[in-house]
RODO-2510 file (C-alpha; in nm, 4 decimals, decimal comma):
residues 294
     n   res          X          Y          Z
     1     m    12,4544    32,9050    18,1368
     2     p    12,3469    33,3319    18,1911
     3     d    12,0366    33,4834    18,1718
     4     t    12,1411    33,7925    17,9070
     5     p    12,2919    33,6095    17,6307
     6     r    12,6816    33,7073    17,5049
     7     p    12,8341    33,7116    17,1972
     8     s    13,0502    33,4545    17,0635
     9     p    13,3480    33,5865    16,9453
    10     s    13,4994    33,5848    16,5884
    11     r    13,8580    33,6809    16,6360
    12     a    14,0874    33,7185    16,9065
    13     e    13,9956    34,0905    16,9492
    14     g    13,6931    34,1253    17,2233
    15     a    13,7273    33,7793    17,3026
    16     d    13,8603    33,8258    17,6702
    17     e    13,5507    34,0767    17,6975
    18     a    13,3177    33,8402    17,5693
    19     w    13,4664    33,5041    17,7602
    20     g    13,5644    33,7389    18,0826
    21     d    13,4578    33,6612    18,4303
    22     d    13,0713    33,9056    18,4590
    23     p    13,0824    34,2558    18,5964
    24     g    12,9508    34,0816    18,9956
    25     g    13,3605    33,8581    18,9541
    26     h    13,1273    33,5633    18,9724
    27     p    13,3875    33,3033    18,7632
    28     q    13,2459    33,1727    18,4491
    29     p    13,3244    32,8381    18,3925
    30     r    13,4346    32,8642    17,9948
    31     t    13,6999    33,0864    18,1326
    32     w    13,8910    32,8139    18,2517
    33     y    14,0431    32,7053    17,9636
    34     a    14,2581    32,9126    17,6967
    35     t    14,4536    32,6119    17,5327
    36     n    14,3845    32,2327    17,4962
    37     l    14,5358    31,9110    17,3504
    38     v    14,4647    31,9938    16,9658
    39     g    14,6321    32,3523    16,9183
    40     t    14,3635    32,5594    16,8743
    41     p    14,2670    32,7810    17,0971
    42     a    13,9505    32,6825    17,3151
    43     w    13,6777    32,9735    17,2007
    44     v    13,8047    32,9280    16,8608
    45     l    13,7071    32,6064    16,8935
    46     a    13,3675    32,6691    17,0269
    47     s    13,3003    32,9464    16,7865
    48     a    13,0452    32,8971    16,5025
    49     d    13,2771    33,0863    16,3029
    50     f    13,5442    32,8028    16,3414
    51     n    13,2899    32,5708    16,2119
    52     a    13,2411    32,7698    15,8936
    53     h    13,6201    32,7710    15,8213
    54     p    13,7520    32,4329    16,0026
    55     h    14,0926    32,2691    15,9561
    56     p    14,1832    31,9023    16,1052
    57     l    14,2181    31,8340    16,4733
    58     h    14,4403    31,6103    16,6207
    59     i    14,5392    31,4891    16,9999
    60     v    14,8692    31,5955    17,0911
    61     g    15,1320    31,2760    17,0831
    62     t    14,8401    31,0254    17,0066
    63     r    14,9350    30,8843    16,6997
    64     e    15,2896    30,8914    16,7829
    65     a    15,2461    30,6936    17,1347
    66     h    15,0313    30,3999    16,8964
    67     a    15,2622    30,4676    16,5606
    68     g    15,2144    30,1079    16,5669
    69     l    14,8703    30,0508    16,5616
    70     f    14,7984    30,3610    16,3034
    71     h    15,0804    30,1574    16,0849
    72     l    14,8835    29,8104    16,1090
    73     l    14,5480    30,0696    16,0100
    74     h    14,6866    30,2069    15,6730
    75     t    14,7309    29,7875    15,5251
    76     s    14,3732    29,7735    15,5691
    77     r    14,1716    29,7234    15,2943
    78     d    13,8827    29,8566    15,3087
    79     q    13,6447    30,0335    15,6475
    80     a    13,5261    29,7214    15,8174
    81     e    13,8827    29,5918    15,8037
    82     a    13,9929    29,9010    15,9220
    83     a    13,7666    29,8742    16,2261
    84     e    13,8467    29,5409    16,3172
    85     v    14,1726    29,5837    16,3380
    86     f    14,1329    29,9325    16,5996
    87     m    13,8537    29,6928    16,8116
    88     h    14,1304    29,4202    16,8149
    89     y    14,4341    29,6415    16,9231
    90     m    14,2210    29,8230    17,1522
    91     s    14,1056    29,4867    17,3109
    92     l    14,4594    29,4041    17,3860
    93     a    14,6125    29,7439    17,4852
    94     f    14,3926    29,7930    17,7664
    95     g    14,2923    29,4720    17,8190
    96     l    13,9580    29,4864    17,7527
    97     q    13,8525    29,0997    17,7251
    98     p    13,9632    28,8880    17,9965
    99     e    14,2022    28,6331    17,9632
   100     p    14,0993    28,2830    17,9212
   101     s    14,2753    28,1429    18,1879
   102     a    14,1329    28,4662    18,4406
   103     t    13,9048    28,3213    18,7569
   104     v    13,5259    28,3870    18,7273
   105     s    13,5765    28,7323    18,9935
   106     e    13,8704    28,8480    18,7637
   107     a    13,6654    28,8162    18,4832
   108     r    13,3951    29,0395    18,6646
   109     r    13,6156    29,2629    18,7533
   110     w    13,4966    29,5766    18,5608
   111     r    13,6818    29,7779    18,3324
   112     a    13,6216    30,1156    18,2050
   113     s    13,5832    30,0916    17,8191
   114     y    13,4882    30,3186    17,5338
   115     i    13,2475    30,0441    17,4251
   116     k    13,0907    30,0885    17,7574
   117     l    13,0814    30,4756    17,7640
   118     l    12,8926    30,4853    17,4085
   119     q    12,6741    30,2382    17,4997
   120     g    12,6535    30,4316    17,8498
   121     w    12,5647    30,7780    17,6351
   122     g    12,3355    30,5981    17,4397
   123     g    12,0974    30,5053    17,7234
   124     d    12,1533    30,8567    17,9073
   125     s    12,3801    31,1182    17,8199
   126     n    12,3515    31,2810    18,1601
   127     g    12,4455    30,9414    18,2946
   128     p    12,8290    30,9207    18,4705
   129     a    12,9185    30,7768    18,1421
   130     g    12,7805    31,0935    18,0176
   131     a    12,9860    31,2748    18,2643
   132     v    13,3202    31,1256    18,1416
   133     l    13,2567    31,1929    17,7927
   134     k    13,1652    31,5608    17,8179
   135     g    13,4704    31,5805    18,1198
   136     w    13,7048    31,4206    17,7981
   137     v    13,6100    31,7600    17,5578
   138     e    13,6852    31,9655    17,8548
   139     s    14,0113    31,8219    17,9064
   140     r    14,1072    31,7588    17,5418
   141     f    13,9435    32,0089    17,3637
   142     g    13,9209    32,2739    17,6817
   143     i    13,4563    32,3366    17,6037
   144     v    13,3269    32,3233    17,8952
   145     p    12,9597    32,1811    17,9258
   146     c    12,7101    32,3759    17,9959
   147     y    12,4066    32,1248    18,0663
   148     h    12,4390    31,7652    18,3001
   149     k    12,1142    31,7530    18,4403
   150     g    12,0706    32,0833    18,4614
   151     l    12,2179    32,3864    18,3809
   152     l    12,5894    32,4591    18,4702
   153     g    12,6403    32,8029    18,5079
   154     r    12,8699    32,9911    18,7724
   155     f    13,0788    32,8024    18,9518
   156     p    13,0426    32,6191    19,2213
   157     s    12,6997    32,5199    19,1994
   158     p    12,4865    32,2232    19,3388
   159     a    12,5124    32,1368    18,9428
   160     w    12,8786    32,1475    18,9200
   161     v    12,9764    31,9620    19,1822
   162     a    12,7425    31,6702    19,1030
   163     y    12,8783    31,6790    18,7649
   164     m    13,2113    31,7129    18,8620
   165     e    13,1669    31,4119    19,0880
   166     e    12,9713    31,1772    18,8230
   167     k    13,2476    31,2534    18,5991
   168     a    13,5571    31,1244    18,8068
   169     t    13,3557    30,8062    18,9122
   170     s    13,5645    30,4979    18,9235
   171     r    13,3079    30,3010    18,7871
   172     f    13,3747    30,4906    18,4561
   173     h    13,6717    30,7050    18,5120
   174     n    13,9691    30,4470    18,4832
   175     n    14,1704    30,2200    18,2874
   176     c    14,3174    30,5283    18,0838
   177     i    13,9627    30,6201    17,9810
   178     h    14,0841    30,9607    17,7718
   179     q    14,3599    30,8452    17,6189
   180     q    14,0917    30,5290    17,4976
   181     l    13,8632    30,8424    17,3775
   182     d    14,1625    30,9769    17,2509
   183     l    14,2662    30,6613    16,9920
   184     l    13,8664    30,6542    16,8611
   185     f    13,8732    31,0539    16,8088
   186     e    14,1746    30,9914    16,6392
   187     f    14,0808    30,6361    16,4469
   188     g    13,7460    30,8408    16,2959
   189     q    13,9554    31,1334    16,1940
   190     w    14,1887    30,8843    16,0381
   191     v    13,8166    30,6596    15,8869
   192     i    13,7118    31,0026    15,7616
   193     r    14,0291    31,1422    15,5571
   194     r    14,1049    30,7216    15,4441
   195     f    13,7745    30,6326    15,3569
   196     r    13,5740    30,9420    15,2449
   197     p    13,2672    30,7972    15,3763
   198     f    13,1168    31,1995    15,3838
   199     g    13,2390    31,2533    15,0213
   200     d    13,5384    31,4855    14,9613
   201     v    13,3754    31,8366    15,2243
   202     p    13,4640    31,9602    15,5337
   203     s    13,1013    31,9460    15,7573
   204     i    12,8069    31,7797    15,6899
   205     a    12,4371    31,8591    15,7304
   206     l    12,3117    31,7117    16,0654
   207     w    11,9529    31,7563    16,2677
   208     r    11,8726    31,7839    16,6522
   209     g    11,5606    31,7904    16,7253
   210     v    11,4325    31,9708    17,0681
   211     q    11,1199    32,1016    17,2262
   212     r    11,1796    32,4891    17,2150
   213     v    11,3837    32,6550    17,0628
   214     g    11,4292    32,8759    17,3333
   215     e    11,5757    32,5745    17,5536
   216     h    11,9094    32,7118    17,4729
   217     e    12,1209    33,0359    17,4992
   218     a    12,0791    33,2595    17,1740
   219     l    12,3659    33,4606    17,0841
   220     p    12,3744    33,7664    16,8412
   221     v    12,3776    33,7389    16,4934
   222     e    12,6119    34,0097    16,2910
   223     g    12,3369    34,1149    15,9514
   224     e    12,0357    34,0643    15,8344
   225     g    11,8678    33,7252    15,7850
   226     e    11,6810    33,4348    16,0147
   227     g    12,0506    33,2445    16,0909
   228     r    12,0512    33,2086    16,4867
   229     v    12,3659    33,0770    16,6592
   230     l    12,3003    32,8694    16,9508
   231     r    12,5201    32,7469    17,2516
   232     f    12,5234    32,3670    17,2356
   233     n    12,6497    32,1180    17,4688
   234     n    13,0115    32,0732    17,4561
   235     l    12,9370    31,6836    17,3232
   236     l    12,6062    31,6256    17,2234
   237     s    12,3812    31,4494    16,9697
   238     f    12,3095    31,4432    16,5992
   239     a    12,0871    31,2553    16,3247
   240     v    12,2130    31,1849    16,0550
   241     e    11,8312    31,2358    15,9268
   242     a    11,5485    31,4649    16,0243
   243     s    11,2955    31,1517    16,0467
   244     q    11,5493    31,0248    16,3252
   245     a    11,5677    31,3420    16,4685
   246     e    11,2189    31,4250    16,4754
   247     c    11,0857    31,1284    16,7985
   248     f    11,3581    31,3692    16,9928
   249     g    11,0697    31,7154    16,9874
   250     d    10,8547    31,9587    16,7764
   251     t    11,0938    32,1400    16,6311
   252     l    11,4003    32,0484    16,4359
   253     l    11,7337    32,1924    16,3985
   254     k    11,9666    32,1866    16,0654
   255     v    12,3449    32,2276    16,1467
   256     r    12,6505    32,1976    15,9479
   257     v    12,9001    32,0196    16,1683
   258     p    13,2778    32,0257    16,1007
   259     l    13,3704    31,7095    16,0422
   260     c    13,7089    31,7310    16,2747
   261     k    13,4453    31,7211    16,5220
   262     l    13,2570    31,4280    16,4960
   263     l    13,3934    31,1673    16,7612
   264     f    13,1582    30,8855    16,6700
   265     f    12,9286    30,8009    16,3698
   266     p    12,6959    30,5363    16,2017
   267     g    12,9637    30,3092    16,0547
   268     l    13,2450    30,3733    16,2266
   269     l    13,2436    30,0241    16,4389
   270     p    13,0391    29,7231    16,4082
   271     r    12,8589    29,6342    16,6929
   272     i    12,8030    29,9825    16,8447
   273     p    12,4318    30,0163    16,9403
   274     l    12,4521    30,3868    16,8336
   275     s    12,5304    30,3016    16,5093
   276     g    12,2083    30,1204    16,4510
   277     e    12,0131    30,4595    16,5521
   278     g    12,1818    30,6779    16,2883
   279     e    12,4004    30,8764    16,5586
   280     v    12,6374    31,1029    16,5595
   281     l    12,8360    31,2336    16,8515
   282     a    13,0143    31,5881    16,8076
   283     i    13,2456    31,8099    17,0605
   284     g    12,9667    32,1463    17,0465
   285     g    12,9777    32,4897    17,1451
   286     d    12,8416    32,7854    16,9464
   287     m    12,6759    32,6442    16,6119
   288     a    12,4817    32,8687    16,2893
   289     v    12,1403    32,6455    16,3286
   290     e    11,8555    32,6545    16,0737
   291     v    11,5002    32,6010    16,2649
   292     c    11,3481    32,3487    15,9881
   293     r    10,9903    32,3551    16,1825
   294     d    10,8789    32,5556    16,5245
***
């Protein structure tokens, strides 16, 4: 993350200047992706303007490749039944449960799964599971992370090397893990539109506790007012309630996050630890925030 704040582009004009290499010629990682697999330019997705005026996002080819799953989902009577259909399909499609006839060694064989990644994120978002999830966001949305165990600034750097090693680790990055996450995202978006768990709104207010607002890069905001735009990581956790976020820092940030950027939210799937903690996983980038207690 650069020491000097850079403006977040709000339109195509000036985007190259705002997101280009710095004058010294050092490559800025956020310029790595111009497009992605969701059909909207990466710099647009990462902007606060997109959050204010979101539109639906789909990972190209995912629903088409698994048309049978979404056909079954459409027959579900409620969200709970849909979740069971989804988890059963994922178990069969990716071999997440050992066969009854499997030997002991076969049953113990590690197979990466979206559930293990979510559990790993819940334990440590800066661990190998967190790196794989952030790498998935890179691949599908084109938004580069800005933190993993340390600031990910100019490339190359020791921090970038460590992150790239972890996101490619075979312990978590196997068994078509990106395709599993594609399906998790598409399922979540299907649930949002089918069962309206958040109501008929484009975005919801979520909370994040931090030690100091200054830990995040602040971006200039046009016009008067107390609003701030902060640059967040490409994937981050929020809390549904302010009281749930207080334990993570003395300062509470209130953010309106588009529903189309949600990867996981409470009630989406049963028996996932994050659900009991009211934790939401969302695609990040530049976000307008309201500092509620400083």
